[in-house]
Backbone as XML, in Angstrom:
<?xml version="1.0"?>
<chain id="A" units="angstrom">
  <residue number="1" name="MET">
    <atom name="N" x="131.982" y="124.598" z="70.621"/>
    <atom name="CA" x="130.647" y="125.977" z="71.407"/>
    <atom name="C" x="129.754" y="126.390" z="71.070"/>
  </residue>
  <residue number="2" name="ILE">
    <atom name="N" x="129.575" y="126.320" z="69.706"/>
    <atom name="CA" x="128.800" y="127.339" z="69.159"/>
    <atom name="C" x="127.296" y="126.396" z="69.073"/>
  </residue>
  <residue number="3" name="ASP">
    <atom name="N" x="126.733" y="124.815" z="69.972"/>
    <atom name="CA" x="125.465" y="125.194" z="69.994"/>
    <atom name="C" x="125.156" y="125.825" z="72.064"/>
  </residue>
  <residue number="4" name="THR">
    <atom name="N" x="125.835" y="125.858" z="72.399"/>
    <atom name="CA" x="125.456" y="126.553" z="73.303"/>
    <atom name="C" x="125.923" y="128.264" z="72.772"/>
  </residue>
  <residue number="5" name="LEU">
    <atom name="N" x="126.238" y="129.018" z="72.233"/>
    <atom name="CA" x="126.448" y="130.364" z="72.547"/>
    <atom name="C" x="125.584" y="130.671" z="71.469"/>
  </residue>
  <residue number="6" name="PRO">
    <atom name="N" x="125.067" y="131.402" z="72.595"/>
    <atom name="CA" x="123.714" y="132.581" z="72.344"/>
    <atom name="C" x="124.621" y="134.196" z="71.316"/>
  </residue>
  <residue number="7" name="MET">
    <atom name="N" x="124.180" y="134.150" z="70.127"/>
    <atom name="CA" x="124.417" y="135.593" z="69.772"/>
    <atom name="C" x="123.652" y="136.550" z="70.473"/>
  </residue>
  <residue number="8" name="ARG">
    <atom name="N" x="124.802" y="137.570" z="70.442"/>
    <atom name="CA" x="124.123" y="138.901" z="70.769"/>
    <atom name="C" x="123.170" y="139.578" z="70.073"/>
  </residue>
  <residue number="9" name="GLY">
    <atom name="N" x="123.014" y="139.199" z="68.616"/>
    <atom name="CA" x="121.531" y="139.246" z="67.910"/>
    <atom name="C" x="121.714" y="140.839" z="67.328"/>
  </residue>
  <residue number="10" name="VAL">
    <atom name="N" x="121.124" y="140.966" z="66.381"/>
    <atom name="CA" x="121.008" y="142.053" z="65.988"/>
    <atom name="C" x="120.412" y="143.345" z="66.452"/>
  </residue>
  <residue number="11" name="LYS">
    <atom name="N" x="121.698" y="144.102" z="67.277"/>
    <atom name="CA" x="121.510" y="145.552" z="68.090"/>
    <atom name="C" x="122.190" y="146.412" z="67.494"/>
  </residue>
  <residue number="12" name="GLY">
    <atom name="N" x="122.087" y="147.538" z="67.501"/>
    <atom name="CA" x="122.974" y="149.041" z="66.994"/>
    <atom name="C" x="123.886" y="149.041" z="68.188"/>
  </residue>
  <residue number="13" name="THR">
    <atom name="N" x="124.159" y="150.196" z="68.200"/>
    <atom name="CA" x="125.689" y="150.188" z="68.240"/>
    <atom name="C" x="125.345" y="150.917" z="70.029"/>
  </residue>
  <residue number="14" name="THR">
    <atom name="N" x="124.420" y="151.425" z="70.640"/>
    <atom name="CA" x="124.104" y="150.744" z="72.052"/>
    <atom name="C" x="123.662" y="149.969" z="73.348"/>
  </residue>
  <residue number="15" name="GLY">
    <atom name="N" x="123.115" y="148.440" z="72.171"/>
    <atom name="CA" x="123.520" y="147.673" z="72.543"/>
    <atom name="C" x="121.419" y="147.156" z="72.422"/>
  </residue>
  <residue number="16" name="THR">
    <atom name="N" x="121.287" y="148.304" z="71.874"/>
    <atom name="CA" x="119.873" y="147.693" z="71.449"/>
    <atom name="C" x="118.636" y="147.654" z="69.779"/>
  </residue>
  <residue number="17" name="GLN">
    <atom name="N" x="117.781" y="147.748" z="70.769"/>
    <atom name="CA" x="117.176" y="147.360" z="69.185"/>
    <atom name="C" x="116.392" y="148.811" z="68.174"/>
  </residue>
  <residue number="18" name="ALA">
    <atom name="N" x="116.197" y="150.550" z="69.037"/>
    <atom name="CA" x="115.599" y="150.756" z="68.565"/>
    <atom name="C" x="115.840" y="151.506" z="67.009"/>
  </residue>
  <residue number="19" name="SER">
    <atom name="N" x="117.238" y="151.277" z="66.501"/>
    <atom name="CA" x="117.429" y="151.628" z="65.593"/>
    <atom name="C" x="116.511" y="151.188" z="64.527"/>
  </residue>
  <residue number="20" name="PHE">
    <atom name="N" x="116.174" y="149.989" z="64.574"/>
    <atom name="CA" x="115.663" y="148.519" z="64.037"/>
    <atom name="C" x="114.044" y="148.784" z="64.004"/>
  </residue>
  <residue number="21" name="LEU">
    <atom name="N" x="113.706" y="149.161" z="65.532"/>
    <atom name="CA" x="112.480" y="149.910" z="65.314"/>
    <atom name="C" x="112.202" y="151.072" z="64.329"/>
  </residue>
  <residue number="22" name="GLU">
    <atom name="N" x="112.257" y="151.735" z="64.660"/>
    <atom name="CA" x="112.863" y="152.377" z="63.840"/>
    <atom name="C" x="112.598" y="152.685" z="62.483"/>
  </residue>
  <residue number="23" name="LEU">
    <atom name="N" x="113.909" y="152.002" z="62.047"/>
    <atom name="CA" x="113.151" y="151.345" z="60.227"/>
    <atom name="C" x="111.852" y="150.603" z="59.681"/>
  </residue>
  <residue number="24" name="PHE">
    <atom name="N" x="111.530" y="149.938" z="61.591"/>
    <atom name="CA" x="110.311" y="149.260" z="60.594"/>
    <atom name="C" x="109.670" y="149.885" z="60.987"/>
  </residue>
  <residue number="25" name="ASP">
    <atom name="N" x="109.106" y="150.861" z="61.254"/>
    <atom name="CA" x="108.009" y="152.143" z="61.416"/>
    <atom name="C" x="107.177" y="151.156" z="62.820"/>
  </residue>
  <residue number="26" name="GLY">
    <atom name="N" x="108.199" y="151.305" z="63.578"/>
    <atom name="CA" x="107.655" y="150.839" z="65.076"/>
    <atom name="C" x="107.331" y="149.246" z="64.858"/>
  </residue>
  <residue number="27" name="ASP">
    <atom name="N" x="107.119" y="148.581" z="64.386"/>
    <atom name="CA" x="106.720" y="146.494" z="64.420"/>
    <atom name="C" x="107.671" y="146.434" z="64.985"/>
  </residue>
  <residue number="28" name="ASP">
    <atom name="N" x="107.378" y="145.916" z="66.078"/>
    <atom name="CA" x="108.404" y="145.315" z="67.331"/>
    <atom name="C" x="108.279" y="143.171" z="66.325"/>
  </residue>
  <residue number="29" name="GLU">
    <atom name="N" x="107.273" y="142.834" z="65.624"/>
    <atom name="CA" x="107.353" y="141.738" z="65.401"/>
    <atom name="C" x="108.124" y="141.574" z="64.699"/>
  </residue>
  <residue number="30" name="LYS">
    <atom name="N" x="108.235" y="142.658" z="63.441"/>
    <atom name="CA" x="109.851" y="142.305" z="62.645"/>
    <atom name="C" x="110.781" y="142.372" z="63.035"/>
  </residue>
  <residue number="31" name="VAL">
    <atom name="N" x="111.178" y="143.672" z="63.953"/>
    <atom name="CA" x="112.485" y="143.633" z="64.379"/>
    <atom name="C" x="112.723" y="142.054" z="65.244"/>
  </residue>
  <residue number="32" name="ARG">
    <atom name="N" x="112.013" y="141.692" z="65.845"/>
    <atom name="CA" x="111.422" y="139.928" z="66.391"/>
    <atom name="C" x="112.435" y="139.025" z="65.267"/>
  </residue>
  <residue number="33" name="ARG">
    <atom name="N" x="111.876" y="138.904" z="64.393"/>
    <atom name="CA" x="112.082" y="138.291" z="62.751"/>
    <atom name="C" x="113.401" y="138.519" z="62.479"/>
  </residue>
  <residue number="34" name="LEU">
    <atom name="N" x="113.662" y="140.228" z="62.015"/>
    <atom name="CA" x="114.915" y="139.985" z="62.017"/>
    <atom name="C" x="115.837" y="139.045" z="62.430"/>
  </residue>
  <residue number="35" name="ASN">
    <atom name="N" x="116.075" y="138.894" z="63.886"/>
    <atom name="CA" x="117.126" y="139.279" z="65.206"/>
    <atom name="C" x="116.999" y="137.544" z="65.122"/>
  </residue>
  <residue number="36" name="GLU">
    <atom name="N" x="116.019" y="136.769" z="64.989"/>
    <atom name="CA" x="116.167" y="135.184" z="64.742"/>
    <atom name="C" x="117.044" y="135.086" z="63.371"/>
  </residue>
  <residue number="37" name="ARG">
    <atom name="N" x="116.532" y="135.738" z="63.061"/>
    <atom name="CA" x="117.046" y="135.348" z="60.605"/>
    <atom name="C" x="118.665" y="135.758" z="61.041"/>
  </residue>
  <residue number="38" name="VAL">
    <atom name="N" x="119.074" y="136.545" z="61.679"/>
    <atom name="CA" x="120.223" y="136.704" z="61.252"/>
    <atom name="C" x="120.574" y="135.846" z="62.226"/>
  </residue>
  <residue number="39" name="CYS">
    <atom name="N" x="120.191" y="135.661" z="64.171"/>
    <atom name="CA" x="120.638" y="134.467" z="64.599"/>
    <atom name="C" x="120.518" y="132.933" z="63.509"/>
  </residue>
  <residue number="40" name="GLU">
    <atom name="N" x="119.743" y="131.999" z="62.701"/>
    <atom name="CA" x="119.553" y="131.417" z="62.097"/>
    <atom name="C" x="120.432" y="131.267" z="61.566"/>
  </residue>
  <residue number="41" name="LEU">
    <atom name="N" x="121.074" y="132.286" z="59.963"/>
    <atom name="CA" x="121.361" y="131.948" z="59.219"/>
    <atom name="C" x="123.659" y="131.874" z="59.292"/>
  </residue>
  <residue number="42" name="MET">
    <atom name="N" x="123.053" y="132.856" z="60.538"/>
    <atom name="CA" x="124.766" y="133.040" z="61.230"/>
    <atom name="C" x="124.951" y="131.345" z="62.396"/>
  </residue>
  <residue number="43" name="GLY">
    <atom name="N" x="123.897" y="130.920" z="62.649"/>
    <atom name="CA" x="124.618" y="129.321" z="62.807"/>
    <atom name="C" x="124.068" y="129.450" z="64.105"/>
  </residue>
  <residue number="44" name="PHE">
    <atom name="N" x="123.515" y="130.443" z="65.064"/>
    <atom name="CA" x="123.485" y="130.167" z="66.152"/>
    <atom name="C" x="122.231" y="130.167" z="66.339"/>
  </residue>
  <residue number="45" name="SER">
    <atom name="N" x="122.125" y="129.147" z="67.663"/>
    <atom name="CA" x="120.205" y="128.525" z="68.157"/>
    <atom name="C" x="119.850" y="129.675" z="69.051"/>
  </residue>
  <residue number="46" name="SER">
    <atom name="N" x="120.357" y="130.322" z="69.761"/>
    <atom name="CA" x="119.640" y="131.544" z="70.313"/>
    <atom name="C" x="120.507" y="133.001" z="70.234"/>
  </residue>
  <residue number="47" name="PHE">
    <atom name="N" x="120.097" y="133.855" z="70.770"/>
    <atom name="CA" x="121.178" y="135.054" z="70.606"/>
    <atom name="C" x="120.777" y="135.722" z="72.499"/>
  </residue>
  <residue number="48" name="ILE">
    <atom name="N" x="121.116" y="136.495" z="72.953"/>
    <atom name="CA" x="120.852" y="137.658" z="73.734"/>
    <atom name="C" x="120.345" y="138.286" z="74.365"/>
  </residue>
  <residue number="49" name="PRO">
    <atom name="N" x="118.482" y="138.378" z="74.842"/>
    <atom name="CA" x="117.365" y="138.994" z="74.503"/>
    <atom name="C" x="117.650" y="140.367" z="74.804"/>
  </residue>
  <residue number="50" name="VAL">
    <atom name="N" x="119.002" y="140.331" z="76.221"/>
    <atom name="CA" x="119.026" y="141.285" z="76.542"/>
    <atom name="C" x="120.205" y="142.264" z="76.713"/>
  </residue>
  <residue number="51" name="SER">
    <atom name="N" x="120.866" y="142.887" z="75.928"/>
    <atom name="CA" x="122.281" y="143.487" z="75.504"/>
    <atom name="C" x="122.791" y="144.444" z="75.962"/>
  </residue>
  <residue number="52" name="GLY">
    <atom name="N" x="123.719" y="145.426" z="77.530"/>
    <atom name="CA" x="123.419" y="146.794" z="76.749"/>
    <atom name="C" x="125.227" y="146.583" z="75.814"/>
  </residue>
  <residue number="53" name="GLN">
    <atom name="N" x="125.108" y="147.478" z="76.229"/>
    <atom name="CA" x="126.169" y="148.221" z="74.639"/>
    <atom name="C" x="127.016" y="147.359" z="75.243"/>
  </residue>
  <residue number="54" name="THR">
    <atom name="N" x="128.200" y="147.284" z="76.543"/>
    <atom name="CA" x="129.143" y="146.271" z="76.311"/>
    <atom name="C" x="128.262" y="144.914" z="77.595"/>
  </residue>
  <residue number="55" name="TYR">
    <atom name="N" x="128.333" y="144.402" z="75.843"/>
    <atom name="CA" x="127.355" y="142.204" z="76.819"/>
    <atom name="C" x="128.595" y="141.950" z="77.329"/>
  </residue>
  <residue number="56" name="THR">
    <atom name="N" x="128.286" y="140.852" z="77.997"/>
    <atom name="CA" x="128.911" y="140.073" z="78.914"/>
    <atom name="C" x="129.934" y="139.660" z="78.488"/>
  </residue>
  <residue number="57" name="ARG">
    <atom name="N" x="131.318" y="139.830" z="78.957"/>
    <atom name="CA" x="132.173" y="139.681" z="78.337"/>
    <atom name="C" x="132.444" y="138.126" z="79.171"/>
  </residue>
  <residue number="58" name="LYS">
    <atom name="N" x="132.243" y="137.556" z="79.932"/>
    <atom name="CA" x="132.920" y="136.563" z="79.901"/>
    <atom name="C" x="131.518" y="135.544" z="78.587"/>
  </residue>
  <residue number="59" name="LEU">
    <atom name="N" x="131.120" y="135.737" z="78.481"/>
    <atom name="CA" x="131.768" y="135.029" z="76.736"/>
    <atom name="C" x="132.641" y="134.597" z="75.705"/>
  </residue>
  <residue number="60" name="ASP">
    <atom name="N" x="133.790" y="136.398" z="76.152"/>
    <atom name="CA" x="134.551" y="136.169" z="74.861"/>
    <atom name="C" x="135.207" y="135.246" z="75.944"/>
  </residue>
  <residue number="61" name="GLY">
    <atom name="N" x="135.378" y="135.214" z="77.296"/>
    <atom name="CA" x="136.337" y="134.742" z="77.751"/>
    <atom name="C" x="136.104" y="133.078" z="78.025"/>
  </residue>
  <residue number="62" name="MET">
    <atom name="N" x="135.723" y="132.344" z="77.353"/>
    <atom name="CA" x="134.466" y="131.514" z="77.286"/>
    <atom name="C" x="135.369" y="130.807" z="76.058"/>
  </residue>
  <residue number="63" name="VAL">
    <atom name="N" x="134.905" y="131.544" z="74.629"/>
    <atom name="CA" x="135.645" y="131.654" z="73.615"/>
    <atom name="C" x="136.411" y="131.389" z="73.254"/>
  </residue>
  <residue number="64" name="VAL">
    <atom name="N" x="137.393" y="132.229" z="74.584"/>
    <atom name="CA" x="138.576" y="132.561" z="74.111"/>
    <atom name="C" x="139.657" y="131.230" z="74.659"/>
  </residue>
  <residue number="65" name="LYS">
    <atom name="N" x="139.519" y="130.874" z="75.612"/>
    <atom name="CA" x="139.290" y="129.442" z="76.041"/>
    <atom name="C" x="140.039" y="127.794" z="75.792"/>
  </residue>
</chain>
């Protein structure tokens, strides 16, 4: 299932990347690269580009089945 399951990605507690953007002095390219690299290292080929604080639970349900 990991071949098709997207990772939530590198996001803060509210589901955004605002904290990472602050850490990288507003450089959104660095945040994007961090997100891609973490997903790659974790073995995911894709990530959820936009996620709220509670990302879709449909993905959780698919994993549990």
